[in-house]
C-alpha positions as a printed Julia matrix, in Angstrom:
213×3 Matrix{Float64}:
  77.53  123.25  118.79
  78.26  121.34  115.59
  77.12  117.86  114.69
  80.54  116.58  113.56
  83.88  116.27  115.29
  86.54  118.53  113.82
  89.94  120.11  114.28
  90.96  123.66  113.4
  93.96  125.59  112.15
  93.24  129.24  112.91
  94.35  131.81  110.32
  98.02  132.7   110.7
  97.21  136.1   109.21
  94.32  137.4   111.29
  91.3   139.09  109.76
  87.8   140.0   110.87
  86.15  137.61  108.39
  88.64  134.93  107.34
  88.14  132.79  104.25
  87.14  129.24  105.21
  88.47  125.9   103.96
  86.64  122.76  105.1
  88.29  119.36  104.56
  86.33  116.12  104.05
  88.4   112.95  104.27
  87.86  109.71  102.39
  86.4   106.33  103.34
  88.16  104.65  106.25
  90.17  107.71  107.24
  89.67  110.42  109.88
  89.92  114.15  110.57
  93.71  114.0   110.98
  94.35  112.8   107.41
  93.84  115.82  105.16
  94.74  118.12  108.06
  98.37  117.33  107.24
  97.93  119.78  104.33
  97.05  122.63  106.67
 100.47  124.0   107.58
 101.4   124.34  103.88
  98.2   126.11  102.83
  97.67  129.9   102.67
  98.04  131.74  105.98
  94.79  133.69  105.49
  92.63  130.55  105.67
  90.69  129.25  108.62
  91.05  125.5   108.01
  88.59  123.04  109.52
  88.91  119.27  109.07
  85.67  117.39  109.74
  85.34  113.75  110.77
  82.74  111.46  109.22
  80.0   110.25  111.58
  80.16  106.5   110.94
  82.78  104.84  113.15
  84.4   101.79  111.55
  86.72  101.17  114.49
  90.51  101.51  114.84
  90.43  105.22  114.04
  88.6   104.74  110.74
  85.45  106.62  109.78
  83.16  106.74  106.75
  80.64  109.22  105.42
  78.63  106.24  104.18
  79.02  102.49  103.87
  80.32  100.84  100.72
  78.83   97.38  100.4
  79.74   94.37   98.28
  77.09   92.09   96.83
  77.38   89.19   94.4
  74.63   90.5    92.14
  75.13   94.26   92.51
  78.89   94.32   92.96
  80.16   97.34   94.9
  77.46   99.85   95.8
  77.04  102.83   98.09
  74.59  103.23  100.96
  72.73  106.23   99.57
  70.62  106.72  102.7
  73.77  107.11  104.8
  75.3   109.34  102.12
  72.29  111.66  102.1
  72.32  111.79  105.9
  75.99  112.82  105.81
  75.24  115.49  103.2
  72.63  116.98  105.56
  75.1   116.86  108.45
  77.85  118.52  106.42
  75.51  121.28  105.2
  74.54  122.11  108.79
  78.18  121.85  109.84
  79.27  124.39  107.22
  76.67  126.88  108.46
  77.67  126.33  112.08
  81.37  126.87  111.34
  80.65  130.01  109.28
  78.64  131.47  112.15
  80.97  130.4   114.97
  84.09  131.82  113.32
  82.44  134.73  111.48
  84.0   133.72  108.18
  83.87  135.46  104.82
  80.65  134.09  103.29
  81.94  134.81   99.78
  85.1   132.74  100.25
  84.11  129.27  101.4
  86.19  126.41  100.02
  85.26  122.73  100.33
  88.02  120.19   99.7
  87.17  116.51   99.59
  89.16  113.39   98.86
  87.46  110.31   97.35
  84.22  109.84   99.31
  84.67  113.37  100.61
  84.95  114.65   97.03
  81.77  112.82   95.99
  79.87  114.53   98.8
  81.48  117.91   98.04
  80.06  117.75   94.52
  76.64  116.79   95.88
  76.55  119.61   98.44
  77.34  122.17   95.75
  74.18  121.13   93.85
  71.85  120.32   96.74
  72.81  123.54   98.57
  73.82  125.91   95.73
  76.35  128.57   96.67
  76.68  127.41  100.27
  80.29  126.87   99.17
  81.93  129.07   96.56
  84.76  126.75   95.53
  85.06  122.94   95.45
  88.35  121.01   95.29
  87.47  117.43   94.27
  90.43  115.07   94.63
  90.07  111.49   93.37
  86.28  111.6    93.31
  83.38  111.88   90.89
  79.83  113.2    90.53
  77.41  110.55   91.76
  74.17  111.49   90.02
  72.18  109.43   92.55
  73.17  112.1    95.08
  72.04  115.12   93.05
  68.68  116.89   93.13
  66.12  115.92   90.48
  66.14  119.48   89.19
  69.61  120.99   89.04
  69.88  124.58   90.31
  70.22  127.31   87.7
  71.82  129.76   90.12
  74.91  127.73   90.99
  78.05  129.85   90.65
  80.48  127.44   92.36
  83.69  126.66   90.52
  85.61  123.4    90.7
  89.15  122.08   90.81
  89.24  118.4    89.77
  92.21  116.05   89.87
  92.67  112.3    89.58
  95.34  109.64   89.41
  95.59  107.95   86.02
  96.26  104.56   87.66
  93.58  104.89   90.34
  92.24  101.38   91.03
  89.55  102.54   93.48
  87.74  105.14   91.37
  88.42  104.92   87.61
  89.9   108.04   86.06
  87.15  107.98   83.42
  84.61  108.75   86.14
  86.48  111.97   86.9
  86.62  112.84   83.2
  82.86  112.29   82.96
  82.39  114.59   85.94
  84.33  117.33   84.17
  82.13  116.85   81.08
  79.01  117.01   83.27
  80.1   120.37   84.71
  80.92  121.63   81.22
  77.39  120.85   80.01
  76.09  123.04   82.83
  78.52  125.86   81.91
  80.14  125.67   85.32
  83.76  126.77   85.58
  86.19  123.94   86.3
  89.78  122.89   85.78
  90.84  119.27   85.39
  94.23  117.62   85.83
  95.62  114.1    85.97
  98.68  112.75   87.77
 100.67  109.56   87.45
  99.5   108.15   90.79
  96.93  105.72   92.12
  94.27  106.67   94.67
  96.19  109.48   96.31
  97.55  113.01   95.99
 100.9   113.59   94.28
 103.09  116.48   95.52
 102.64  118.38   92.27
  98.87  117.89   92.67
  99.03  119.57   96.07
 100.91  122.6    94.73
  98.46  122.83   91.85
  95.34  123.07   94.0
  97.17  125.31   96.5
  97.79  127.79   93.67
  94.17  127.46   92.58
  93.04  128.38   96.1
  95.49  131.3    96.34
  94.07  132.87   93.17
  90.62  132.9    94.77
  91.5   134.47   98.1
């Protein structure tokens, strides 16, 4: 049993230990959203799209609340975020074991809030995932361990819209710089979109995934 709802696209090309791609949607979305990518992604992949635990109603879910306060402005519920990180970490292990996946080829793709948590998981649980695709997100240092792991070998694909009005593009650039200071491998690209994924962005990260299969 897993602790999160999810949907699955089994590998089209069968193997004993398939590579795994887990999808984490953004704030106010659901497990169906990023799953629309699945049919266009490599046939070798077992693709699992997880749904956030916090039900906002009307088919909308969040990994953690985003609150608005006159004095603090917009801020994240870090307690909820950390709870979701724990749930996702357990979920990844459960999926790996249930489907007997290739432990050396685990990809975690997150959009927006899902990308923020993908970054965090890669530092709080080093090498649980081998590859992170962070779309329209950033590294939230409040969700990182006090002492960063020295054994992290995860690599990162980062992309962002240059006219994103939800998460400023500079936050993504700062995240790339942060990874560089830790000598972690990453690629960074920008697209002329807002808070979303341009078609050329999709084909870019698809190629990035293919090179790592």
